[in-house]
N, C-alpha and C positions, 0 to 999 in steps of 0.2 A: 504494500499499498505506497503510495506515494506520500512524502512528508510535505512538499510544498501546499502552501496554502491554496486555496480554491483562484484568489484574482491571479495569480503567479501562472497558475495551468491554464487560467482564461489566457490574458496575453501569452503565452508561449502556442496555444491551440491558436491564437490570432495572429500570428505574427509578422504570416504574407501580406493579412488582411492590412494591418498597420503600417508596415510600409509602401505597400500601394496607395494608404492615405495620405502619407507624408508624400511620395513624388506629387501628389495631385497636389497640397500646400507649396510646394516648392516651383509648382508650372507657374504661379503669381509672381509677376514680375513689381510685386510690391518694393518697389527703391523709392524713400522717402522724402529724400531732397530733392527728385526732380519733379516739377509740377507735370509733367506731362502721363506720369505715372497715378495722377489721384484715383485715377479711375479703380487703377487695380491696389492699390490701398485698401478701397473700400468693397472692394470685393475678398483682397484675404480677409478684412474684418468679417464679413459673412460666412467665408468659409470659415473663422475661429467658433462664431457664434451658432451656427447652423450645427458643429459638430457639438458641442455641449448642451446645446438643447438636446441632438439626441441619445447624449448620455445619459439623460437626465439629469441633470443640475437644474438650478430653480432660477428664477427671476434673471435668467438672460438677460441683457442688453447691452444693445450696442451705444456708446457713450460719445455722443461730438465735441469735438476740445474748439479752440481757435487753431488749432490745425488737424493732424492725421485723428480718426476715431479711437476709441478703446473700446473693448469689449471685457465685461461684467456678467461674472456668474456666483452662484451660491449654493451651500447644500447645508443648512444649518440646526437639525435637527437631531446631534448627538448630544444629548444633555449630559453636564460633568464634564463633557471633555474637551481639550486645547482648539482652539481656532488656528488653523493653519492657511496663509495667505499665499496662493501658487501664482509666480509673476514671471512674467514672459514677454517677450517681442514680435510682430509679426510682420514690423521691416528690418529692410535689407539695405546693405550699401550697393552704390554704382557697381559696373561689370568693368569698367575701363582699368586698362588696356582691352579691349575684347579681343584683340587676334593674339595675344597669348593664353587665351582659354585652349584645352583642348577639344574640348564639346562645350556648343553651347550653352550660357548659362541657366538658362529658364527651361532647357531639356535634360532632368537629370539624367545621366549615367552610371549604370554600377560596373565598376571593376574592382579585382582585389579586394571585395567588402568593405567598399568604400560608397558613399552615395557623393556624386560630384554635382554641382549645382551651388549658385549663388542662394547664401544661408542656410545651407543644410548644416553648419555645424553652430551660426550664427544667427537665429536663435533659433528658426522652425524647427530644426530636430528635436532640439532640445524641450523646448515649451510644450511639442507634441508628444515629447515623453511623458510630460502631468498630464493631458488630457488623455491619452490612452491609461496611463494608473488609474485616473478616477475610473474611467470606463470599465477597468476590468475589475475594484472594486464593488463597484456599483450593480455591477450586472452579477455578483457574485455574491453580494451582499446583500440581494433581496430589496435592491433599490435606494439600499442607505451605504455610508462611510462609516469607519471607524473615529473617525474625528469631523469635527466641523469644518469646514471648507469655504473658501474664496478664491474664486478665481479674476485675475486681471490682464489682459493682456494689451500689452500700448500698440503706437503703430509711428512711436517717435524716438525710440531708443537711440539710433545711430543718426539723430539732428539737435539731441541735448537733453530728449524728454521734459519739454517743459508743460508739454499738456496734461500730465499725469504730475507732475508735481506741483501745478496748481490745484489741480483736484484732491489733492489729497491735503493741501493746506486749507480746502473751504470745504471737503467732507471727508475728514478723515472717519468718523464714524463708519462710512461706508463700507471703506475697509480696517475697522478693527480687527485686530488679530492677535494670539501669542509670539508667534512666530513669520518670517516668511521665507518661503523657498522661493528660491533664485537658481536655475539651470541656466547658465550664459556663460561658465566657465570651462575651464580645462582640468583635464587629469596632469599629474607631473609626467606622469610617461604611460606609456601601453601595459594595461593588466594593473595598472597603480592604483585603488582608488583613495582619491582627492578629495579632501576640503578645505578649500580656501578660507583664510580666515584674516585677509588683509586686501584691499587694491587701492593703488596709487588713486588721485584725485586728477582732477583736470583743470587745466586753465589755455581757452581758446582763445587766443587773440589773431587780430588781422591789420598792419599796418599800410596804410595809402599814403603814399607821398606824390606832391605834385609840382612840378617843377614851374614849365613853358606855359604859356596860357592852352595852346593849341600844340599838336606834333609839329614837330620843324626838321627841317632838311638839316643831315648832320655835318653834309659840306658846306651847308652855309652859315651853320649856326655852332658846330662844332669846337669848343675852344671856348665859345662864350655863353651858352644855355647851360643850365645844371640839367641834369640826367637824373629822374626819381629813381630809373631802375638801377643805375651804380651807386646812388645815394643808398639803397636799402641793401646794397650789398655790403654798400662802408657800413650801414648800422648793423646788421645781422655779423658782420665778420667779430663784433667787438660785444656780442652776445654774448660768444662760449671762447675761452681759451682750448691753445692749440690739446693738451689735454682731458679735456670737457669739460671743464669746470664751468660751470655758470657765473656771469661777472657782473650780473645787477647784484648791487648793493643791497645786502640787507636778506636776499636769496635763500642761506643758508640760516638765517638767525632760531627758528625756529623747528629746525629739523629736530625730530627724535628717532636715536637711534633705535632700533629691536633691541630687545634683551638677550642675555646672552645665552640663555635657555633656545631660545630660537635659531640662535645664528648655531648653533650646536646642532639642532637639530637639522638645519637643511647640511651640514656636512656630509650628515648619513643617505641622502638622499641620493638617486643613481645620476647622476649626471656627468657627463661627458664634455668637457669645452670644446675639445676636436670637435669629436661628433656633430656640437651645437654649432659650432663657425661653420661646416661645410655644410650641414644639412638642412636648419632650422633657416639660419643667417642667409647662408652662402655666399660668403663673402670672402677676401682675400686674407683678412685681419681682422679682427673684431678691438674696437675703440670704447673708451670709456675712462673714467675718473682712475686714476691707479691707485693702488691699494686696498682695491674693494674688490671680490668675488663678482664673478658674473650675475649671481643671482640676486646676491645685494645689489648691485646695480640696476638692475629692472626689476627687482620687487621694494627695495626700501630706502634708494636714492632720488632726489628729485630729478628731470630733464629738462632738456628742453630741445625740439625740433622745429624744422621749416619741413613744409607741406608742399608749398608752392609760389610761385613767385607771378601771377599773371600781370599781362600791362605790355605794351607796345609790340613789334611785331614778330612773332614765332611759329608763321607756315613756312613753307618751302619755299625756295629761293632766296631773293634777298633783298630789303628795303631799306635803304638807310634814312631811318629816322631817329631821330630823338622824341622820346614817347613825352608828352604831358601828364602822363602820370603812369605810376605804377602799384601793384600791390604785392604783399606777401603776408602770407598766412604761417603762422606760428603756434606752436601749443605746449606748455609744460604739464610736465607729469608733477604732481605733488605727493609729499607722503605725510605722514603725523611729525608736527603739527602745525605745519603750514596751512595758512587761510587763504584761498584763493584771492577775495577781497583785498587783503591787504598785500599778496603777490602783484596783485596785474597794477597797484599803485607806487610799487617797487618797479615793476616794467616799466611802465608808461613814466615814471619820471625819470628814468634814465637814459631810456629810446630818447627824450626831447630832448635830454641834455646831449645827445651827440650827433643832431639831425646837421648834415652839412649846409654849409649856408646856401645861400638859395630855392633851397628845401623846405615847402608848407607840409609837418607831418600829421596825421592824423592817426589814433590809436583805439581801435575801438574792441573793446569784450564781445566776443560771438557768444558762449556761453561758458559756465566752470563748476564743479561738483568738488567739494572736500575729498579728502584720501578719509580711509573707515579700517578700522581695526576690530574684529569679531571678538567678545570674547568667547572661551572653549569651555567656562564651568557651568555647563546648564545640560536640561537634561532633553532639549533638542539638537544639538551640536552630538549628546552619547547615542541618541538614536538614529539621529543619519548614520553617523561611521559605524555603529551596529549591523546597520540593514546592509551599506556597503560592501562590510569584514562579509555578511554573510552570502552574498553574492558573486564575491571575487575571491572568495577564501582567503583574504589579505588582511592586515593591518590596515586601517585608514593612516593615510600622512596629512599632515595639515602644512598647506602650505599658503604663499602671497603669490598675487597676480601683479601684473607690471600696468594693467589695464584701469579702466575704471566702469563703472556701473553707476550712473549718477542717483538711480533709485536709490540706491542701497543705502547710500546717504541719508534721503530722504524720509525712509521707513523709519530708520531712527529717531531720526527729530521729529517727524509728525506723528506716528504711530507708537514710536518709544517701543521697540520691539528689536530683538533680536535677526538677524538674516540668517541663512543656511545656505551658504554659496555650493550648490550641490553640483558639480560641471561634470561631463561625460564628453567633453572637445580633448582632442590630442594638442600634442604642442605644434605637430607638422601640416593641422587642418587648414591651413590657410586663408584664414577667415580675413576679410576686407579683400583679397587677393584676388588672383587669377586661380582658378583651377580647385578653389575651396570644396573642402571633404568634409565627410563625417562618417566615421565607422559603425557599420550597420550591427555588428554585435554589439558595441555600445550603447547603442541605441536601445534595444532589445535590454541589454544589463540595465540600463538606465528605468528601465519602466519598471522592473521587478526592483531596483533599490529604492523607488519613488515608493513604490507598494510597500514594498518593507518599512519606509520611515515613517510612513501612516500607520500601518498597520503597529509599531512598536508605542507611537504617542498615544493609540488606542487602548492599549492593555493595561 
C-alpha cells in the first residue's frame, strides 16, 4: 500500500495533464513592459482565473489596477488552521535578442527534460505549481484544503509591481495571512532543495543628458558642441573604480555583513567557481570587489550596473551626428541595511556633482525595493524544509539570492508576515535571457513539495 498522500498520488496520476496546461499558459506572450501586449496580459489573467475556478477556489476575481490586472482567489474554511498566501506573477520579460533563441520563445519546446519558453522558470512554471498543488489537495480532500489559502497572482512583477503594492496599502485585510508562499527563486544546485532567506533590494534609475538644442553635424560642430552620450560615458566611468567598488559617497555606510554562521554555511555549499564562470556566466574572467567570495559578492554585497544607453544613432551604417540627448539606465542592488531612498539621494547628488560642462542632467528614479532577510526560526520555514526534504531525500539548505522580489518586502511591511521563498528554478535556467528553461522533474517535485508544505501546516 502506498505511503504517499492522496494529493501527491493525484498529482502523479495527472502529471501529463498538468504539464500540457502549463504549456498552454506559456504560449501566451504576456510581456508586461510592452503596450502592444496588453491583450495578451489580459488573456493570461483570464487563464489563471479560469483555472482557479475549475480547481474549486472561491471568490475568484480579476482585480484591475492602474496598470495590469491581478487575480485573486481564496478558500478560508479550515477553522483553527493557519492562512497561507500563495503569490506569483504571470507577466514575463521581453524576448530580445530573439535571434538568439533556438526555438520561438512562445512556442514551448521540450528537450533534455526541460521546457524552453519565455516565463517557463520566471514565473509561470513556478506559480503554476501552486495552482496544481491546490487542485490536487482539493480534488482529494473533499473540496477542502488542510489550511486556509489566499492566492494572488499579479501582472506587473517584471516592471516593478506598483499595482499590487498599492493594493496592499489600501486593502491589506484582503490578503491577511500567517505566511506568504513565494516560488520565484531557484535552488542552489540540481537536486539540492533550497529555501531562500535573503534577497537584495533594487534601485533602478535613469540618467538623461542634454547637450545641443537639436542633433548637430559632428563635422560642423565637433569640438564646440557638448556631446550627451560622451558625457554619460564620463559620468558612468566615475561610478565604479576598476576593482568594482562603487564610488558614490555614503553608498556603503549602512551595509550590514552576514553573520559568521551564515558565511560558514555558504562554504559548505557545492559551488565550483570555475564551472560557474564557464557554464553560468560564460565569460573569460569573473569581476567584482576583491576580498569577497563569489557567493558573498552576489548575495550580500551591493552592486551597480549599467543596462543600456539609448540615444544618438545606433542603426546600421554611419551617421555623423552629435545627439541632442542621451539616456543611461542604471540599477543598484542593495543589501541590509541600505535604504533605497537614501541611496538614491546619494546617487543623485554625486551624479549632479560630476556632470561635464555644457550638459544638463536629469536623474530619475524608476522603481525601488528594499533588501530582505527572512528569519528562519518559525514553523513555516520548518514545514517547508521538511516538505522539500521529503520529496528530494536531502536536507534543505538555506541560501540567499542576488535578485530582488519587491513584493516580499511589501508583505513584511503591510501584512507583518514572513515569506517562505520556496523556489524550484535552477541557476542555469536563463531567466530574462534567451532560451529560458524550466526543469520538468522540478516542476513535478515542486508541486509535491507545495502539497507537503500545506499538509505539514495543517497537521
